[in-house]
N, C-alpha and C positions, 0 to 999 in steps of 0.2 A: 555409596548409594546416588546413583548421577537423577540429576533432577529432569523433570521432563523437558524444561530448557536446553540442556543437554543434549537429550537420548533426541531431539529432536535435527542434531547436527548445523554444518555450517558451511557455509555457500561463499564463493567468489563476487566480492560484489565491487565492482572496478577494480579496485589493486587493495584493498582491504574484505579479510575472510568474516564475514558478521555471522551469528548465529539465526535459522532456519525461521527461531518465530521473536519476530518482533514489536513491536508496541506503535501503533496510528491513532494521532493526536486527535482528530477531527472532533469527538467527545467530549473533547475538550473545554470548548466553547459553548454557548447559550444554545438554546433552542433552535432548531434549523440551521444550526452551523452560523449564529451569528449572536452578537453583541457576545458578553462576558458573560462567564457561570457562574449560578447562583451560589459555588461557594467555591472560591479561590483558591482557602488552605486543602484542600480535599483534589483539586484539580493535581496541585506542588504535590500533593503526599505521590500521589496513584503515581508524576513522572518518575518521581522519588525511588519509588518501591517498584518501578518495571525496572531501572539500572540498576540497584539494588540486587536485585534479584536476576540478576543474568544479559539483561537485551543491552543489544550495542547495535540494534538497525532501529531510529527510529522517524517514522514519516508524519511531516508536515506540511502545512500552504501557508501561504501568507495570507491571501482571504481564506484561511477561514476565524471567521472573526467578523471582519476580516483584521490580521495582527495579531490575537488576542492567544494563540496558541501559540505564536514563536513570541512571545514574549511570557507569556507562561513558562516554556521551555529553557527561553533563559533565563529567568529568575528562577527554574530549580534547578537546573542542573551545566549553569556558568559559575566558576569552569569545564569545562566538560573535558571530559576522560579521555585520556589519550585513544581508548577500543572504542568510542558512540561514533557510530554515523547517523548524522543528521539528512535526512532525504527531503529535498522539498519540492514542488511542484510549483508552475509558472502558466501562464496563458487565460486567464482565468480572472474576474475584479467581481464586486456587487454594487448590487444600484440600493437604492436607500431602501428599498423592500428587504433588503435579504435574498432578493432574485440572481442566480448566476450568469452571466453576463459574457460571451468573447472578451480576451483584451490580449489578442496577437501580433501588434503591429512591434514596429523596432523599438521605439520608445515607450510601450508600457511593459514592454519583457525586459528590454534594461532598465526601466524602471522601477522591473517585481524583484530582480535580481539584487540591488541597493535596498532594496525596500527589507526583504529576508536577510541580508548581512545586518542588517543595520537593527533588527529588532532579533535576532537570535544572536547577536553581536560574534560574529565571526569576521575573518578576513577574507575568507573563502568557503564560498558554497562543496559541502561533500557528493550531491549529487542533484543535479537539476532536471526534475521532467516539468516536460513540453507537456500542459493539457493541450490534445483538440477538442475544440470546443464548435463546430463546424453543425456537432450534434451536441446538447450538452449533457444529453442520456445513454447513446450508446454510438460505436464509431460508424461513422460514413467517410466516402472515398473524397478523397479532395485534396491536392498538394498543400502541403506545411515545406517545403523548400526556405520560404525565407524566413520562418521565424526557429527552422533548425538553422542555417545559414546566423543567423543574431544571437544564436546560443551558443555555437560554433567559437562564432567571433568573441563572446564573453570568456569560454572559455579561453581562449589565444590571450587574451588581458590578465588572465592569471583567476577571474574571482569566480570560475568553477570549475571544480575540478572534472566534473564525468555529469555524463551526460545521457537523459530516460527518455521514452516518451509512455506517454498514458491518453485510454480513450482513443484506439488507436486498430488500422486495420493493421493485415498483413504487408500489402500495398505499402502505408505508408513507412511501418518501420524498417523494409525496403531500403525507401526512399532519403526515410533520415541516416541508414549505415553508409552509405553513398558522397553523405556531407559529411558526418562524424560519427568516433567512435561510440555504438552504444551502449553503454549500460548492464542496462536493464528495461524490462516495460511494466507498463502498469494497466493493467485492463479486469474487468467485468467478468470473472471463472469462479466456479465454485458445481457442487453436485452437481446441480438442475441448470447452470449456465453453461455447455460445452464447447461452444463456439470455435472458443482461442483455443480447440486439443491440437488441432495439428504445427498451429504458431507452436504450442509451447516447447511440443518433440522438437523442431524445429532449431527454435533457441539455447534447447538442452544440447544440440548436437554440437551447437558456435560457442558453445558458454557463457551465455549471456543469461543474468537472473529472471526472471517474473514475478510479479509481482502481484498475485490477485487482492479486490476486493469486493468490499456487501458478501462475504463467505457465507451469508442467507440468505441472499435477497435473490428474488424474481422468482422462488416459489412459489407453486402452485399447492394448492392447499392436501391433494394426495399424496403430493411431493413429502410435504410439512410431517403429514399423517405419519409417513415411510419412515424419514428419519428419527421424528418423534420416538416411530417405533422399536429403532435398532437402538437407538441412545438409552431405550427403558433398560434394554435386551442386558445391555454392558454398562448400566451404574454410572450415565455420565446421561451429560446434556447433549441438545443440539447444538447446538456453539463449538463443543466438543471433537463431537464427533467429522461435524463438517472440516475442523482443523486437521482431525488427524487423517483422515482422506486426501484433505487439498498436500497436507504433508508425505504422504506414500504416493503422491500421483506419480510426480516427476522430483528429484532432485535439485532443480534449481528452482524451485518452487521457493520462493520468501514471502512468512507472513506477516501480516500489518493488523490482526487484529484490536480492536481502538475500545476503551471502556472508561468510564469518569470512576467504577470504583474498585478498591484492591481487592476485593474475594472479587468481583469478578475479573481481573486483571492473573489471578492466581487462578481462575478457574480455566483458563486459555493457556495461560501456559503450561498446566497442567496435562494438558491433550499431546503434549510430547510425549506421556509419558502410556497413552492409549493404545492399546495394539487392536487391532478391528481384526477379527476371524474373517478365514476363507469365504465361509456363509455370508456372514456379511458385508462385506466387500460383492459379491454377487450381488446382491440385495440393491445397494448403493447406488452403485456402476449404472442396473436400469434405470433410475432416475434420472441419471442423465443422458439414458438412450431414448426414453418418453420421453423426455425433451426434446433432443433431436428431432425424432420421427415428425414431436408435434410440430415443426417450426419448415 
């Protein structure tokens, strides 16, 4: 009998095929993604349990902590399994108070790649996503040519295997693809936040993975109530329904839900087993349509 993670299927991320249910390490750092976790042993246990449960795609960044999550990943999982792909992000840094600042100069990006290599204990990074910080909260138009050219050079040097982009517009994705091969796009996308509908479909046609973050982010109270109601009917959690909807939305969607709890980890992975009936899908799709009309 297949588990939820097996039922979720697989999709190509660069040169590798990964399971569509992955794991995001962001929540392993302290409050506000800053400083060490309250219980480092529990953080290590979650990482090991994720991989033992079949997760072979982990998302991280050296600016989580900073450095904390990558060091935890190295302690928990090194030496790394051959089938495990670890993707990271560069382009941001933290100030002394935990604020998020852009760090996109060639020097900063180069240093970030070396920091990720050192803290993860890798000779080459599987996937590096350039996180565009022209606006920290949502994509805005603006050139990312210099950053992408820097990443392409780091790839040429053999330090980066594959390149992705994050917090970007469709025009920025197109600009990035003129400079380097792009294997994934990481943006906010969920039931209520559907601005990237056309981008998801376009990337699918080109065989490029789409990695949404914040599966429950940006919901209004009414939208949350609708989701909770559907979850109750199905005997599932709102997070499981949100993840199951994303899995159904398009086959190129790769999920990276994060948690610092092994219990929640298994709940998230079980979303791959959840079948959404047609009447529930009609209601859930309407959540996104209402959101689009509101904008």
